[in-house]
Structure formats: structure tokens, C-alpha cells
N, C-alpha and C positions, 0 to 999 in steps of 0.2 A: 272783783265784783264792784260795780258802781254803787256808791252810797251817796245819799243826800244827808249832809250833816247839819243838825241843829245844835242848840246849846245843851239840851238834855237827852236827845235821842238821835239816832241815825236811822234813816229810812233805806231799806234795801229789799231786793226781791225775796219773796217767800218761797222757800223750798217745800217739798212734800212733807218733810218732818216738821217744819214750822207750822203748817196747817194742822197736822195732827196735834201738836202741842197746844195751839190756840183752841182747837176744838175741845180738847179735854179740860183746859184750864178755865174756860168761860164761866163766869159766875153772873147770873142775871142781876140786874139792878133791882134793889128792893125799895119800896114795896111793889113797884110795878116795873116790869122789864121794858127796856127801850128798844129791844129787837125781838122778832118772833122767836118763841121757844119751840124746839123740836124734840120733845122727849122720845126716847126710844131709838134715836138714830145712832147707829154704831159708828165706829171709826171709819167705816167705808164711806160715810158721809163726808169725812175730811178728805178722802181721796177724790171724791167727785167734786168737792169744792176746789181743790187744787187744780184739777183738770179744767174746770170752768174758768178759773183765773187765767190759766195759760192759754186757753182758746181765744180769750178776748184781749189779752195783754198787749198794750201798745197800739191797738186799733180802736177799740171801744172804751178802754179803761187803762188806768195805770194803778196797779194794786201793789202795795208795799207793806212790809212789816216794820214795826216800831221796836228798835233795839236800844237798850241803855248803853252807856259807855263800857260797861262790864260785859256786854254781849247778851244780856238777858232780853228775851222776847216778851214784850208787854202788851202788844196789840197790833192792829192793822189799820191802814188808812188807804183811801182810794179816791181817784178822780174817775167818776163813772159817766156813762152816757156822753162821752166826748163827741162833740160835733165839730169836726175839723173845718168845715166850710164857714160856720158861724162863729167859730173860736170860743165855744162854750163847753162847760162840764159841770157836774155836780160833785160835791165833796162828801165823803162819809168817813166815819172814824169809830173805832171800838177799842176800849181798853179791857182786856180779858178778866183780870182779877180785881176784886173790890179793893184790895190793899194797894194796888197801883193807881187807882183813880184819885184825882185831886192832888197829884204830885207835879202837875205841870207838863206831863208828857204829851197830853193831847194838844194843848195850845202850841207847844214847841213844834210838834209834828205838823199841825195844820199850817202854821206860819211858814215852815220849811217847804212844805208841798205847794203852798200858794205862791211862794217866791219862785219856785221852779216852774209852776204853771204859767205865770205871767211873764217871767224873764226868759225862759228857755223854750217853752212850748208855744209862746206867743198867743196864749188865750186872752180873751178880752173880758169874759164874764164867768164867774163861778157861783153856783147856787148851793143852798143847803136847805134840807127839808127835815123838820123834827117835830116831835110830839110835844104839846104844850106843857105837860108835866115834867119834862126833862129840863129843869132849870140850869143844870150844869152845862148842857149843850148850848142853851141860849146865851149864857155868860161867855162861853168859849167863842161862838161865832161873832158875837158883838165885840169881844176883845180883838178879834182878827179884822174888824172893820165892816163886817156884814151889816146890811140894813134890812129890817123886816119889810118885805114888800107885799105880803099877803097872808091870808089865813083861810084855810079850807075848814069851814065849820063842821064839827062833829064827824070828821072824816075817818077817825081811827077808833076801833072798839077794843078796849083793854080793861081788865079788872072789873068787868061788870058794868062799865059805863062808856060813854062816847067822849072823845077828846078832839080838840082842834089840831090840825096840822099847820105848823107855822112855816112860812116860806121866806127865805132870806136870799139876798143877792149881794154880790161884791163885784164891782168893776175894777179893771186894772188901775184906772186913775185914782180910785178911792184907796186901793191898797198901797199905791205909791206914797200916799199921804200919811200912812200909819208908821 
């Protein structure tokens, strides 16, 4: 199996069982979740998620699991909405358990996937979209060299109020400087 190796994590294909494991392990970020919550979805949701990943893999997206050196699955990362003509994509990342957040796994995974995106896939631009209250994600993308390019005012409703969506971009030439 092909792996992309970082300093703290390896990135590799998610198998059906991995999707089940992430589905069961996911703990929402407190006090406000950074991803939509779907209460009541059974493990069949994990099956549908795996099938969706496989249907788009390599064409529209590259979706990988984050594994520690000991082989523990801690999250997932993806290049989504890949536009092969314009050489662009969007990056997304999730660390399933609260205890694994803040350990550097996300930054290492993002840098590893960005290196692959620019050096091997010949992408020119990668974007990231996040909600304004997710300060950890803001620090992560800025650490990777992303520049805030825009803001969609009050575009997200969560926790009884409206939040801005922050739009970031990273060009290959900027990444080469990091």
C-alpha cells in the first residue's frame, strides 16, 4: 500500500473498517462543532461514506487516513474539488478524538499532503475554508503558509448565531518558500 510519510503521521487509503472506526470515534469540538453533526446515523452511514470516497477517489478528490507510527488511526485528510485543468483543489482535515487534537498530527498531515499536491500532482493552488471560531484551524493553515484571501460574512449558522466563513489560499510558489 502506498503511504505518504510525514514526521508524526503516515497518510494512506482508508479501508471500510477505517471509516467505521472514525465514524464511531468522532468527538465534536466543544463548545461548538466544526463539522455538521448527524445524530442518529447508524454505522450504515460509515458504509455510505466509504462508498462515496471510493466513487470519487483519484478523479475529484484524494481522501486519506492519518495514522501514527504505531498504526493508530487518528483522523482523515483530503484534497477535494480537484480541478485538473486549472490545477486547483481544496484541503480539509479532521482529527476524530479530542485527546489527539493539538498533538501536531494535523499540521504534519497537511504539510505532507501539500508537498504531494504541489510536487507530484502538479497542483498550482490549494484553498481552505473554515469557520471563524475555529482558531486551531486558522493557526494550522497559517503555519502551512496559507494567506487569508476573503471572508463570507455570517455565512454559517451554528450554536444559535451566525459566523463568518474564512477563505484561505496557498500557491505553489508560496509553499516552496516555507
